[in-house]
C-alpha positions as CSV (number, residue, x, y, z in Angstrom):
1,M,42.8,15.1,209.1
2,S,41.9,12.3,211.4
3,V,41.0,8.6,211.6
4,S,37.9,9.6,213.5
5,E,34.9,11.3,211.8
6,R,33.7,12.3,215.2
7,Q,37.0,14.0,216.1
8,P,38.2,15.7,212.9
9,D,41.0,17.5,214.8
10,D,42.4,14.3,216.4
11,F,45.6,14.3,214.4
12,V,46.3,18.0,215.3
13,K,45.7,17.1,219.0
14,W,48.0,14.1,218.6
15,L,50.7,16.4,217.1
16,R,50.3,19.0,219.8
17,S,50.7,16.3,222.5
18,R,54.1,15.5,221.0
19,G,55.2,19.2,220.5
20,I,55.0,18.9,216.7
21,A,51.8,21.0,215.9
22,G,52.2,24.2,214.1
23,K,55.1,23.1,211.9
24,E,54.8,23.2,208.1
25,G,55.0,20.0,206.1
26,I,54.6,17.2,208.5
27,P,56.5,14.1,207.2
28,R,54.6,11.0,206.1
29,K,56.5,9.0,208.7
30,I,54.8,11.1,211.5
31,Y,51.4,10.5,210.0
32,G,52.3,6.8,209.8
33,D,53.2,6.8,213.5
34,Y,49.8,8.4,214.3
35,L,48.0,5.7,212.2
36,E,50.0,2.9,213.8
37,E,49.2,4.2,217.3
38,K,45.5,4.5,216.6
39,L,45.4,1.0,215.0
40,S,47.2,-0.5,218.0
41,S,44.8,1.1,220.5
42,S,41.8,-0.1,218.4
43,I,43.1,-3.6,218.3
44,A,43.7,-3.6,222.1
45,A,40.2,-2.3,222.7
46,L,38.7,-5.1,220.5
47,Q,40.7,-7.7,222.4
48,R,39.7,-6.4,225.8
49,D,36.1,-6.8,224.6
50,G,36.7,-10.4,223.8
51,H,37.2,-10.2,220.0
52,R,39.9,-12.3,218.3
53,V,42.1,-10.1,216.2
54,T,44.6,-11.4,213.7
55,V,46.9,-9.0,211.8
56,Y,48.3,-9.9,208.4
57,N,51.2,-8.0,207.0
58,A,50.5,-8.0,203.2
59,S,50.3,-5.5,200.4
60,V,46.9,-4.8,198.8
61,E,47.1,-5.3,195.0
62,A,43.6,-4.1,194.2
63,V,40.4,-2.7,195.9
64,T,36.8,-3.1,194.8
65,I,34.1,-1.0,196.4
66,R,30.4,-2.0,196.1
67,S,27.4,-0.7,197.9
68,M,28.1,-2.1,201.4
69,E,31.2,-4.2,200.7
70,L,34.8,-3.5,200.3
71,D,37.0,-6.2,198.7
72,L,40.8,-6.1,199.2
73,F,42.8,-8.3,196.9
74,L,46.1,-9.5,198.4
75,K,48.7,-11.7,196.6
76,S,46.6,-14.9,197.1
77,W,43.7,-13.8,199.3
78,R,40.5,-11.8,198.9
79,V,39.3,-10.1,202.0
80,T,35.7,-8.8,202.1
81,A,34.4,-6.4,204.6
82,R,30.6,-6.1,204.8
83,L,29.0,-3.1,206.6
84,F,25.6,-3.5,208.0
85,L,23.1,-0.8,208.8
86,S,23.5,-1.5,212.5
87,T,27.1,-0.2,212.1
88,R,28.6,-3.7,212.7
89,F,30.6,-5.4,210.1
90,T,31.9,-8.8,209.2
91,I,35.1,-9.7,207.4
92,S,35.7,-12.9,205.5
93,M,38.8,-14.2,203.8
94,Q,39.0,-16.4,200.7
95,N,42.2,-18.1,199.5
96,L,42.4,-17.5,195.8
97,E,45.0,-20.3,195.3
98,I,42.4,-23.1,195.7
């Protein structure tokens, strides 16, 4: 299990670095800690490269997946992520309360 397709054992390595690997039944909280750390480091890398990053704390109420698009429906927003063949993507947000 990993957040990186290129490093499928990343989570196991992360556990080992904290002395947790090899234990049965890792709690969800620990996996959440792993995801949070990976997200934080990804955001920091984007910001270092000059990208503006805004984090919204919201629950996703529905997800729609199309060919090269992913729509996340929040309480009053629709967030669309478009993946391009060049491996870059764009994200747009639409306020549904208009």
